[in-house]
VEXDREN-2710 file (C-alpha; in Angstrom, 1 decimal):
% VEXDREN-2710
k/r/px/py/pz
1/MET/-9.9/9.6/32.7
2/LYS/-11.4/7.3/30.1
3/LEU/-13.1/8.9/27.1
4/THR/-16.6/7.8/26.3
5/LYS/-17.7/6.1/23.1
6/ALA/-19.3/9.4/22.0
7/ASP/-16.0/11.2/22.5
8/ILE/-14.0/8.6/20.6
9/GLN/-16.4/8.8/17.7
10/PHE/-16.1/12.6/17.7
11/ILE/-12.4/12.3/17.5
12/ASP/-12.8/9.6/14.6
13/ASN/-15.2/12.0/12.7
14/TYR/-12.9/14.9/13.3
15/LEU/-10.0/12.9/11.7
16/ILE/-12.2/12.1/8.8
17/LYS/-13.1/15.8/8.4
18/ASN/-9.4/16.6/8.3
19/GLU/-9.0/14.3/5.3
20/VAL/-7.4/11.3/7.0
21/LYS/-9.0/9.0/4.5
22/PHE/-7.1/5.9/5.1
23/TRP/-8.6/3.7/7.9
24/ASP/-5.4/2.1/8.9
25/VAL/-3.7/5.5/9.3
26/ARG/-6.8/6.9/11.1
27/LEU/-7.0/4.0/13.4
28/GLU/-3.4/4.6/14.4
29/LEU/-4.0/8.3/14.9
30/LEU/-7.2/7.6/16.7
31/ASP/-5.4/5.4/19.3
32/HIS/-2.6/7.9/19.8
33/ILE/-5.1/10.9/20.1
34/VAL/-7.4/9.2/22.5
35/SER/-4.5/8.2/24.8
36/ALA/-3.0/11.8/24.6
37/VAL/-6.4/13.5/25.4
38/GLU/-7.1/11.1/28.4
39/ASP/-3.5/11.9/29.8
40/LYS/-4.0/15.7/29.5
41/ILE/-7.5/15.6/31.1
42/THR/-6.2/13.5/34.0
43/ASN/-2.9/15.2/34.4
44/GLU/-3.8/18.8/33.6
45/GLY/-7.3/18.9/34.8
46/ILE/-8.7/20.4/31.5
47/SER/-11.8/19.9/29.4
48/PHE/-12.2/17.2/26.6
49/ASN/-12.3/20.4/24.3
50/GLU/-9.1/22.0/25.5
51/ALA/-7.2/18.7/25.7
52/LEU/-8.2/17.7/22.0
53/LEU/-7.3/21.3/20.6
54/ASP/-4.0/21.0/22.4
55/VAL/-3.2/17.6/20.7
56/HIS/-4.5/18.8/17.5
57/ARG/-1.9/21.8/17.6
58/GLY/0.7/19.3/18.9
59/PHE/0.7/17.4/15.6
60/GLY/1.8/20.6/13.8
61/ASN/-1.7/21.8/12.7
62/GLN/-1.6/25.5/12.4
63/PHE/-4.3/27.6/14.1
64/ILE/-4.6/31.4/14.1
65/GLU/-6.9/32.6/16.8
66/PHE/-7.0/36.2/15.5
67/GLY/-10.6/37.3/14.7
68/VAL/-12.0/34.0/16.0
69/SER/-14.6/34.4/18.9
70/LYS/-14.0/32.4/22.0
71/ASP/-17.0/30.3/21.7
72/LYS/-15.7/29.3/18.1
73/ILE/-12.2/28.6/19.1
74/PHE/-12.7/24.9/19.4
75/GLU/-14.7/24.3/16.3
76/LYS/-12.6/26.5/14.2
77/GLY/-9.3/25.3/15.8
78/LEU/-10.0/21.6/14.9
79/TYR/-10.6/22.2/11.2
80/GLN/-8.7/25.3/10.3
81/SER/-5.6/23.4/9.1
82/ASN/-4.7/19.7/8.6
83/THR/-1.1/20.3/7.7
84/GLY/0.2/18.2/10.5
85/PHE/-1.8/15.2/9.5
86/LYS/-0.6/15.6/5.9
87/LYS/2.9/15.4/7.1
88/PHE/2.0/12.4/9.3
89/ILE/0.5/10.5/6.5
90/LYS/3.6/11.3/4.2
91/GLN/5.9/9.9/6.9
92/LYS/3.7/6.8/7.2
93/GLN/4.1/6.3/3.5
94/LYS/7.9/6.2/3.8
95/GLU/7.8/3.9/7.0
96/ILE/5.4/1.5/5.2
97/GLY/7.4/1.5/2.1
98/ARG/10.5/0.6/3.9
99/LYS/8.7/-2.1/5.9
100/HIS/7.3/-3.6/2.7
101/ARG/10.7/-3.6/1.0
102/LYS/12.4/-5.2/4.2
103/ALA/9.6/-8.1/4.3
104/TYR/10.1/-8.6/0.5
105/TRP/13.9/-9.1/0.7
106/LYS/13.6/-11.0/4.0
107/THR/11.3/-13.6/2.4
108/PHE/12.8/-13.6/-1.1
109/LEU/15.3/-16.5/-1.0
110/PRO/12.9/-18.7/1.1
111/PHE/10.1/-18.3/-1.4
112/ILE/12.1/-18.9/-4.6
113/SER/13.8/-22.0/-3.1
114/SER/10.4/-23.4/-2.1
115/ILE/8.9/-26.6/-3.9
116/ARG/5.7/-24.7/-4.7
117/PHE/7.5/-22.0/-6.5
118/PHE/9.8/-24.5/-8.3
119/ILE/6.8/-26.4/-9.7
120/GLU/5.1/-23.1/-10.8
121/LEU/8.2/-22.0/-12.5
122/LEU/8.7/-25.5/-14.2
123/VAL/5.0/-25.4/-15.4
124/LEU/5.4/-22.1/-16.9
125/THR/8.7/-22.9/-18.7
126/ILE/7.2/-26.2/-20.2
127/VAL/4.0/-24.4/-21.4
128/THR/6.2/-21.5/-22.8
129/PHE/8.4/-24.1/-24.5
130/ILE/5.4/-25.8/-26.0
131/ALA/4.0/-22.6/-27.3
132/TYR/7.5/-21.8/-28.7
133/GLN/7.3/-24.7/-31.0
134/TYR/4.3/-23.0/-32.9
135/SER/6.0/-19.7/-33.0
136/ILE/8.3/-17.3/-31.1
137/LYS/5.4/-14.9/-30.6
138/ALA/3.4/-17.6/-28.9
139/GLY/6.2/-18.4/-26.7
140/LEU/6.7/-14.7/-25.7
141/PHE/3.0/-14.4/-25.1
142/VAL/2.9/-17.3/-22.6
143/ALA/6.1/-16.0/-20.8
144/MET/4.6/-12.6/-20.6
145/SER/1.2/-14.1/-19.3
146/GLY/2.9/-15.3/-16.3
147/ILE/4.0/-11.8/-15.1
148/ILE/0.8/-10.0/-16.3
149/ILE/-1.6/-12.7/-14.4
150/THR/0.3/-12.2/-11.1
151/GLU/0.2/-8.5/-11.3
152/PHE/-3.4/-8.4/-12.2
153/THR/-4.3/-10.7/-9.4
154/LYS/-2.8/-8.0/-7.1
155/LEU/-4.7/-5.3/-8.8
156/PHE/-7.9/-7.3/-8.8
157/TYR/-7.7/-8.0/-5.0
158/GLY/-6.3/-4.5/-4.4
159/GLY/-9.5/-2.9/-5.5
160/LEU/-12.2/-5.6/-4.7
161/LYS/-13.3/-4.2/-1.5
162/LYS/-13.6/-1.0/0.3
163/PHE/-11.1/-1.8/3.2
164/LYS/-8.3/-2.2/0.6
165/THR/-9.0/0.9/-1.5
166/LYS/-9.0/2.9/1.8
167/SER/-6.1/1.2/3.2
168/LEU/-2.5/2.9/2.8
169/ASN/-0.8/-0.2/3.4
170/MET/-3.0/-2.0/0.6
171/GLN/-2.5/0.9/-1.8
172/LEU/1.4/0.8/-1.4
173/ALA/1.4/-3.1/-1.6
174/VAL/-0.1/-2.7/-5.1
175/SER/1.8/0.4/-6.2
176/SER/4.4/-1.4/-8.2
177/SER/1.8/-3.5/-10.3
178/LEU/1.3/-1.0/-13.0
179/LEU/5.0/-0.7/-13.6
180/LEU/5.5/-4.4/-13.8
181/THR/2.7/-5.1/-16.1
182/GLN/4.1/-2.7/-18.6
183/MET/7.8/-3.8/-18.2
184/PRO/7.4/-6.8/-20.6
185/TYR/6.1/-4.4/-23.4
186/TRP/8.9/-2.0/-22.7
187/LEU/11.5/-4.8/-22.9
188/ILE/10.1/-5.9/-26.3
189/MET/10.2/-2.4/-27.6
190/LEU/13.8/-2.0/-26.5
191/PHE/14.8/-5.4/-27.9
192/ASN/13.3/-4.7/-31.3
193/TRP/14.8/-1.3/-31.5
194/HIS/18.3/-2.4/-30.4
195/TYR/18.2/-5.5/-32.8
196/GLU/16.2/-3.8/-35.8
197/GLY/17.3/-5.0/-39.0
198/LEU/19.0/-8.2/-37.6
199/GLU/17.6/-11.4/-39.4
200/MET/18.3/-13.8/-36.6
201/LYS/17.4/-12.0/-33.3
202/PRO/18.6/-13.4/-30.0
203/TYR/15.1/-14.1/-28.5
204/TYR/16.6/-16.0/-25.8
205/ILE/17.6/-12.8/-24.1
206/LEU/13.8/-11.8/-23.9
207/PHE/13.0/-15.2/-22.3
208/ILE/15.7/-15.0/-19.8
209/LEU/14.4/-11.4/-18.8
210/PHE/10.9/-12.6/-18.6
211/ALA/11.9/-15.4/-16.5
212/LEU/13.6/-13.1/-14.0
213/LEU/10.7/-10.6/-14.1
214/PHE/8.3/-13.6/-13.2
215/VAL/10.5/-14.5/-10.2
216/PHE/10.4/-11.0/-8.7
217/SER/6.7/-10.6/-9.6
218/ARG/5.5/-13.8/-8.2
219/HIS/7.2/-13.2/-4.9
220/SER/5.7/-9.7/-4.9
221/LEU/2.3/-11.4/-5.2
222/ASN/3.2/-13.9/-2.3
223/ASN/4.2/-10.7/-0.1
224/PHE/1.0/-9.0/-1.1
225/ILE/-1.1/-12.0/0.0
226/LYS/0.5/-11.8/3.5
227/ILE/-0.3/-8.1/3.8
228/TYR/-3.8/-8.7/2.5
229/ASN/-4.5/-11.4/5.0
230/ILE/-3.2/-9.1/7.9
231/TYR/-5.3/-6.1/7.0
232/ASN/-8.4/-8.1/6.0
233/GLU/-8.4/-9.6/9.6
234/ARG/-7.8/-6.2/11.2
235/TYR/-10.6/-4.7/9.2
236/GLN/-12.9/-7.5/10.1
237/LEU/-12.3/-6.9/13.8
238/LEU/-12.8/-3.2/13.3
239/THR/-16.2/-3.4/11.8
240/THR/-17.5/-6.3/14.1
END
């Protein structure tokens, strides 16, 4: 038996009330629950309410019937506990994290060996060298800017629209940005601490480290854009 649009909307609202706030996770759960409820109604001959409550319990959501009147079992049972959904979301976080890391390293070498990236790195190197002629600080600032710009680009797009802030995939895609934007400052602090009192500090070490950070940061942005495009398209299909 196929569920009606009203039934499907009820399940979607039920997931929202159970604090499944990420639309991409909710969409996956909605598809699974709708199919499971339809199967139970067809194969077991039970009502929509009974089938949904069975599926709700099947996710590991606890339900204590003691003290609950029969006419309130369905209503109370659906919203008494959402522990199963919380566990599901945590598991999805791990799965998405693994998926993103796998995609990152799979595309790492092809990206950094591309002509486009070579030109970007060359331009940054030339501008950094020119700035270095004025002062060491100017050169370091330009080198840092390459990293900071790429990471703030992710943060900007990651919080620009509602679909991104409410997507678990998008949130995890930008989760490393705050760390990478602060990394250059930490490196400078460690460098100054380690070489404190030394008249001629080996600044080339910082430039090499910043160059390496830019490589990883720039590819992270490239990977983010792919994820962004995928979930932007899915969200557009969902809302049309």
